[in-house]
C-alpha positions in Angstrom: 0.0 0.1 0.1 1.3 3.4 -0.9 0.6 6.5 1.4 0.3 10.0 -0.4 1.5 11.7 2.8 1.8 11.9 6.5 -1.9 12.8 6.7 -3.0 9.6 5.0 -1.0 7.3 6.8 -1.9 9.0 10.3 -5.5 8.5 9.4 -4.9 4.9 8.8 -3.2 4.0 11.9 -5.9 6.1 13.8 -8.6 3.9 12.1 -6.4 1.0 13.3 -6.2 2.0 16.9 -9.9 2.6 17.1 -10.7 -1.0 15.6 -8.2 -2.6 17.8 -9.8 -1.1 20.7 -13.2 -2.8 20.0 -11.7 -6.4 19.8 -13.2 -8.7 22.3 -10.3 -10.6 23.6 -6.5 -10.3 23.9 -6.1 -13.0 21.2 -8.5 -11.0 18.9 -6.4 -7.9 19.3 -3.2 -9.8 18.4 -4.8 -11.5 15.2 -6.1 -7.9 14.3 -2.5 -6.6 14.5 -1.0 -9.0 12.0 -3.8 -8.7 9.6 -3.7 -4.8 9.8 0.1 -5.0 9.1 -0.1 -6.9 6.1 -2.8 -4.2 4.9 -0.6 -1.3 6.1 2.9 -2.1 5.3 4.4 -2.0 1.9 5.6 -5.3 0.6 4.2 -7.6 3.4 2.7 -10.7 2.4 2.3 -12.1 5.9 2.9 -10.9 9.3 3.4 -12.5 12.8 3.9 -11.3 16.7 6.8 -12.8 18.6 6.8 -12.4 22.4 9.7 -13.2 24.8 8.8 -13.7 28.3 11.0 -13.6 31.1 13.7 -12.9 28.5 13.9 -16.6 27.8 10.5 -18.3 26.5 9.7 -17.3 23.0 6.5 -17.9 21.2 4.8 -16.8 17.9 1.4 -15.5 19.6 -0.3 -14.5 16.3 0.4 -15.1 12.6 -1.7 -14.6 9.4 -0.6 -18.1 8.0 1.2 -21.4 8.7 4.3 -20.3 7.1 4.7 -17.5 9.8 5.0 -20.3 12.5 7.1 -22.5 10.2 9.6 -19.6 9.7 9.7 -18.5 13.3 10.1 -22.0 14.3 13.1 -22.1 12.3 14.6 -19.0 14.0 13.7 -20.4 17.6 15.4 -23.7 16.6 18.6 -22.3 15.1 18.7 -19.5 17.8 19.2 -16.7 15.1 17.2 -14.6 12.7 15.9 -11.0 12.3 13.2 -11.6 14.8 15.4 -12.5 17.6 17.6 -9.8 16.9 14.9 -7.5 16.8 13.7 -8.6 20.3 17.1 -8.3 21.8 19.0 -5.6 20.4 17.9 -3.8 17.2 14.9 -1.8 16.8 14.5 -2.5 13.1 16.2 -5.6 11.1 15.7 -5.5 7.3 16.6 -8.9 5.4 16.5 -8.1 1.7 17.5 -11.6 0.3 17.8 -15.0 2.2 20.2 -16.3 -0.6 22.7 -13.7 -0.3 22.4 -13.1 3.6 25.3 -13.8 5.7 24.3 -13.0 9.4 22.1 -16.0 10.0 23.1 -18.7 7.8 21.7 -21.8 9.5 18.0 -19.8 9.8 18.4 -18.3 6.1 18.8 -21.9 4.7 15.6 -23.0 6.4 13.8 -20.0 5.5 14.6 -20.3 1.8 13.4 -24.1 1.8 10.1 -22.8 3.1 9.8 -20.3 0.2 10.5 -16.9 2.0 13.2 -14.6 0.6 12.8 -11.4 2.5 11.8 -10.2 6.1 11.4 -7.1 8.1 11.2 -7.1 12.0 10.3 -4.3 14.4 11.1 -4.4 18.1 8.2 -4.0 20.3 8.5 -3.1 24.2 5.2 -4.4 25.8 5.8 -4.7 29.6 9.1 -4.5 31.5 9.4 -8.3 31.6 8.0 -9.2 28.1 9.7 -8.1 24.8 8.4 -8.7 21.4 8.6 -8.3 17.7 6.4 -7.5 14.7 7.7 -9.5 11.8 6.8 -9.2 8.2 7.4 -11.8 5.5 7.5 -11.8 1.8 8.1 -14.5 -0.8 10.4 -12.5 -3.2 13.7 -10.7 -2.5 13.8 -7.0 -2.2 10.3 -6.8 -1.0 10.8 -4.1 1.7 12.3 -0.8 1.2 12.6 2.6 3.3 9.1 3.3 2.9 8.3 -0.1 4.4 10.5 0.7 7.4 9.0 4.1 8.0 5.4 2.7 7.9 6.4 -0.4 9.9 8.0 2.0 12.6 4.8 3.9 13.1 2.6 1.0 12.8 4.9 -1.0 15.4 4.5 1.7 17.8 0.5 1.6 17.6 0.6 -2.2 17.8 2.7 -2.1 21.0 0.4 0.3 22.8 -2.6 -2.1 21.5 -1.0 -4.9 22.7 0.0 -3.5 26.2 -3.8 -2.3 26.7 -5.0 -5.5 25.9 -2.6 -7.5 27.9 -3.6 -5.2 30.9 -7.4 -5.9 30.4 -6.8 -9.5 30.0 -4.8 -9.6 33.1 -7.4 -8.0 35.0 -10.0 -10.1 33.8 -7.8 -13.3 34.7 -7.4 -11.9 38.2 -11.0 -11.3 39.0 -11.8 -14.9 37.5 -9.1 -16.2 39.9 -10.6 -14.4 42.9 -14.2 -15.7 42.1 -13.0 -19.4 41.7 -10.8 -19.4 44.9 -14.0 -17.8 46.5 -16.3 -20.5 45.1 -13.8 -23.1 46.4 -13.6 -21.7 49.9 -17.4 -21.5 50.1 -17.5 -25.1 49.4 -15.3 -26.1 52.0 -17.0 -23.4 54.4 -20.2 -25.1 53.9 -19.1 -28.9 54.1 -17.1 -28.6 57.0 -18.7 -25.5 58.9 -15.6 -23.7 59.0 -14.4 -19.9 58.8 -13.2 -18.1 55.4 -9.8 -18.0 56.8 -9.6 -21.9 57.9 -10.9 -22.7 54.3 -8.4 -20.5 52.6 -5.6 -22.4 54.7 -6.7 -25.8 53.5 -6.5 -24.7 50.1 -3.1 -23.3 50.6 -2.0 -26.3 52.4 -3.0 -28.6 49.6 -1.3 -26.1 47.0 1.9 -26.4 48.9 2.0 -30.1 49.5 1.2 -30.9 45.9 3.4 -28.1 44.7 0.7 -26.8 42.2 -0.9 -23.3 42.0 -3.7 -22.4 44.4 -6.1 -21.7 41.6 -5.6 -24.9 40.3 -6.4 -26.6 43.7 -9.5 -24.3 43.6 -10.6 -25.3 40.3 -10.3 -29.0 41.1 -12.4 -28.7 44.1 -15.0 -26.6 42.2 -15.2 -29.2 39.4 -14.9 -32.4 41.2 -16.0 -31.6 44.7 -12.7 -33.2 45.9 -10.0 -31.4 48.0 -6.9 -32.7 46.5 -4.7 -31.9 43.4 -5.7 -32.2 39.9 -3.9 -35.6 39.7 -6.3 -36.8 42.3 -3.6 -37.2 44.9 -5.6 -36.9 48.2 -4.7 -34.0 50.6 
């Protein structure tokens, strides 16, 4: 897509921000970002989002096709590639031709076998402990130019804001769900054993500690099965 000027691009990105605000879930937001990236950034045929949690756990959380996951898997498997460099050190990483690239030989061989010839990756900072990258893919060499970088940088900044907002909402919703689940579990124990709220909570914590599993999993198992134990059915 070509843009006549800054106003045209700004309008497109504003429309993107508004549309992402109305997505129903975190995954819907992520899927919306990669679809919009292909529509917005010149040269992009596919797009994906990579997230690095605690600086170690790498995952492709959204992609516009299987090829995205296949190429990303090649990067994670070889431990090299533009996406990984973008999450670690570089703000923008452009790969014009897999066949002539020398920076990541193991990865480029794998990518070529998958039919991808060029990539463009942008660093995303989402939270303090989570890094990520927006990755764009094309089946021809030289698909991305300076305009692609300019538009992609602006798009990436909007994507990072949208991801952060969606993750905050997801975290709040999950926290509320966890509180409700633990509350239900305590209610079952209080009714069954005629004990106080504090004592019911202590029972749940005791099982959690002995079984070395999360408190919420103990609560979920009790609510679903009626048994106070761990999900693998070991008795408390």
